[in-house]
Structure formats: structure tokens, C-alpha cells
VEXDREN-2710 file (C-alpha; in Angstrom, 1 decimal):
% VEXDREN-2710
k/r/px/py/pz
1/MET/24.2/224.6/370.1
2/ARG/25.0/227.1/367.4
3/GLU/23.8/226.2/363.9
4/ASN/25.9/226.8/360.8
5/PRO/24.3/229.7/358.9
6/GLN/23.4/228.9/355.3
7/THR/22.1/230.9/352.4
8/ALA/19.2/229.8/350.3
9/GLN/21.7/228.4/347.7
10/GLY/23.2/226.1/350.4
11/CYS/26.5/228.1/350.7
12/PRO/27.3/228.0/354.4
13/ASP/29.1/231.1/355.7
14/ALA/30.1/232.4/352.3
15/THR/28.1/235.6/353.1
16/HIS/29.9/235.8/356.4
17/VAL/33.3/235.5/354.7
18/LEU/32.4/238.2/352.2
19/ARG/31.1/240.5/354.9
20/ARG/34.3/240.0/356.9
21/VAL/36.5/240.8/353.8
22/MET/34.4/243.9/353.1
23/ILE/34.5/245.1/356.7
24/ASP/38.2/244.6/356.9
25/SER/38.8/246.6/353.7
26/ILE/36.5/249.4/354.9
27/ARG/38.3/249.6/358.2
28/ALA/41.7/249.7/356.3
29/TRP/40.3/252.4/354.0
30/ILE/39.0/254.5/356.9
31/SER/42.2/254.2/358.9
32/GLY/44.4/254.8/355.8
33/SER/46.5/251.8/356.7
34/SER/45.8/250.0/353.5
35/PRO/48.2/250.8/350.7
36/ASP/45.4/250.3/348.2
37/HIS/42.8/252.4/350.1
38/ARG/42.0/254.3/346.9
39/LYS/40.9/251.1/345.1
40/GLU/37.3/250.2/344.8
41/THR/36.1/248.6/348.0
42/GLY/32.5/248.2/347.0
43/THR/30.7/245.1/347.8
44/ARG/30.0/244.3/344.1
45/GLN/33.7/244.2/343.2
46/ASP/34.6/242.3/346.4
47/ALA/31.9/239.7/345.7
48/LEU/33.1/239.3/342.1
49/GLN/36.7/238.9/343.1
50/LEU/35.8/236.3/345.8
51/ALA/33.5/234.4/343.4
52/LEU/36.1/234.2/340.6
53/THR/38.8/233.2/343.1
54/ALA/36.5/230.4/344.6
55/LEU/35.8/229.1/341.1
56/LEU/39.6/229.0/340.3
57/ILE/40.2/227.1/343.6
58/GLU/37.4/224.7/342.8
59/ALA/39.2/224.0/339.5
60/ALA/42.4/223.4/341.4
61/ASN/40.7/221.1/343.9
62/SER/38.7/219.1/341.4
63/ASP/41.4/216.5/341.0
64/ASP/41.9/216.3/344.8
65/ARG/45.4/217.8/344.4
66/PHE/45.8/221.6/345.1
67/ASP/49.6/221.9/344.6
68/GLU/52.0/224.9/344.5
69/ALA/51.9/225.0/340.7
70/GLU/48.1/225.6/340.7
71/ARG/48.4/228.0/343.6
72/GLY/51.0/230.0/341.7
73/VAL/48.9/230.1/338.5
74/ILE/45.9/231.3/340.5
75/SER/47.9/234.0/342.2
76/ARG/49.3/235.2/338.9
77/LEU/45.8/235.2/337.3
78/LEU/44.4/237.2/340.2
79/GLU/47.2/239.7/340.1
80/SER/46.7/240.2/336.4
81/ARG/42.9/240.2/336.3
82/PHE/42.4/242.5/339.3
83/SER/45.7/244.5/339.1
84/LEU/46.6/243.3/342.6
85/SER/49.9/243.2/344.4
86/ARG/51.3/239.7/345.2
87/SER/50.3/240.1/348.9
88/ASP/46.8/241.2/348.0
89/ALA/46.4/238.3/345.6
90/ASP/47.6/235.9/348.3
91/GLU/45.0/237.4/350.7
92/LEU/42.3/237.0/348.1
93/LEU/43.4/233.5/347.5
94/ALA/43.1/232.7/351.2
95/ALA/39.6/234.2/351.3
96/GLY/38.6/232.3/348.2
97/GLU/39.9/229.0/349.7
98/THR/37.7/229.7/352.8
99/ALA/34.6/230.5/350.6
100/ALA/35.2/227.5/348.4
101/SER/35.7/225.1/351.3
102/LYS/32.4/226.2/352.9
103/SER/30.4/226.2/349.8
104/ALA/28.2/223.2/349.0
105/GLU/27.7/224.1/345.3
106/LEU/28.9/226.3/342.5
107/PHE/25.7/228.2/341.9
108/HIS/26.4/230.9/344.5
109/PHE/29.6/231.9/342.7
110/THR/28.3/231.5/339.1
111/ARG/25.3/233.6/339.9
112/ILE/27.6/236.5/340.8
113/VAL/29.7/235.9/337.6
114/ASN/26.5/236.0/335.5
115/GLU/25.2/239.2/337.1
116/ARG/28.5/241.1/336.8
117/LEU/30.4/239.9/333.7
118/ALA/29.7/240.3/330.1
119/PHE/29.9/237.3/327.8
120/GLU/33.5/238.0/326.7
121/GLU/34.6/238.3/330.3
122/ARG/32.9/235.0/331.1
123/VAL/34.9/233.4/328.3
124/GLU/38.0/234.9/329.8
125/LEU/37.1/233.2/333.1
126/ILE/36.8/229.9/331.3
127/GLU/40.3/230.5/329.9
128/MET/41.5/231.2/333.4
129/LEU/39.9/227.9/334.6
130/TRP/41.6/226.0/331.8
131/GLU/45.0/227.5/332.8
132/VAL/44.4/226.2/336.4
133/ALA/43.3/222.8/335.1
134/TYR/46.5/222.5/332.9
135/ALA/48.8/223.9/335.6
136/ASP/50.4/220.4/336.0
137/GLY/50.4/219.8/332.2
138/VAL/47.6/217.2/332.3
139/LEU/43.8/217.5/332.2
140/ASP/42.1/215.2/334.8
141/GLU/38.6/213.9/334.0
142/TYR/37.2/215.7/337.0
143/GLU/38.8/219.0/335.9
144/ASP/37.2/218.6/332.5
145/SER/33.9/217.8/334.1
146/LEU/34.0/220.9/336.3
147/LEU/34.9/223.1/333.3
148/ARG/31.9/221.7/331.5
149/ARG/29.6/222.4/334.4
150/VAL/30.9/225.9/335.0
151/GLY/30.7/226.7/331.3
152/GLY/27.0/225.7/331.4
153/LEU/26.3/227.6/334.6
154/ILE/27.8/230.8/333.2
155/TYR/26.2/230.4/329.8
156/VAL/29.4/229.8/327.8
157/PRO/28.5/227.4/325.0
158/ASP/30.7/224.3/324.3
159/ARG/32.1/225.8/321.1
160/GLU/33.5/228.9/322.9
161/ARG/34.6/226.7/325.8
162/GLY/36.5/224.5/323.4
163/GLU/38.1/227.5/321.6
164/ALA/39.1/228.9/325.0
165/ARG/40.8/225.6/325.8
166/GLN/42.7/225.6/322.5
167/ARG/43.9/229.2/323.1
168/VAL/45.2/228.1/326.6
169/LEU/46.9/225.0/325.2
170/LYS/48.6/227.0/322.6
171/ARG/49.7/229.7/325.1
172/LEU/51.1/227.0/327.4
173/GLY/52.8/225.1/324.5
174/LEU/50.7/222.0/325.1
175/ASP/48.7/222.2/321.8
176/GLN/50.9/219.5/320.2
177/ALA/49.9/217.0/322.9
178/THR/46.2/217.0/322.0
END
């Protein structure tokens, strides 16, 4: 009987998913079949993209409803953040869903974020998470709890997290409702 491989952080198969994504992008680059073969295919960038995507998906799933509005917001955020085409963003979203579904905890993803993003970029991630949480116009208690936990894990203090929330509410036109 084959056991489920797990990392020390309890994230089953996340490393396998990342390796598969990296190998596929390297094969595409070598064969020249990928339209973006000139883009960085390094493992550090792939891991960061996957970690950010998985965290956005966790935010979408935290209220047990991952709907098309949230999927659209995540896809738009990925396109913008990583300068991806719509199809590349959709592929990253699918890989992120796989990684998030196989992960037992957030630490694996937040560790990558902490290693690779400056403080301002981590605050930017919090804003992205707020956008996903407010995709349906309402903040669920579980979404709020997740944002608090992720904020703590990526060392974004409550004040900056709250300011990021206010910026998102204003940008979405929801600031009158709070």
C-alpha cells in the first residue's frame, strides 16, 4: 500500500505539485512550445506564485463557498500580480486549488511568502486576500478569522491589516457599509 508523502510541515504532496509544475514549465521552455518560455521559470518564482495562489484559494474556501465571483477575482489578481495571460492565470489557479486541497495547514505557504516578499508586498497580499473575502460583498466570520491568522503568520500587524481592509473596501465601494 502506497503511503501519502508528506513534508515536515504536514503538507501532503504540495512538493509533488510544485515539482510537476516546474517540470512542465521546463519542458515547455526547452521545446519552445510555451508562449511565455522567456519568462522566469525558476523554482523560487514558481513556488511563490503557487503559495500566493493557494492562500487566495484558502480565503475563497474559508466560508465553504468557492463561487465564480471569487474565482474571477482570484484570476484577475493573479493576472495583475504576475503579469499572466488569462489562460496562464487559470492554470495557476488550478495548480493552487490542488496545492490548497492537499495542504493540512497554512504554514507551508506563509513560510514561502515570508522568505520571498518584502513587508510592503506582504501587505499587498493581505489586500488581495481582502478582495477575495469581499468578492460577494459580505465578510464571513471565517474569512475574517483566516485573514487574522494569515496576517499573523506573515508578520503584518493588525493596524496594517486593518488599513489594507479599508483600502479594499473603498476601492470596492463598500466603505459606506462598515
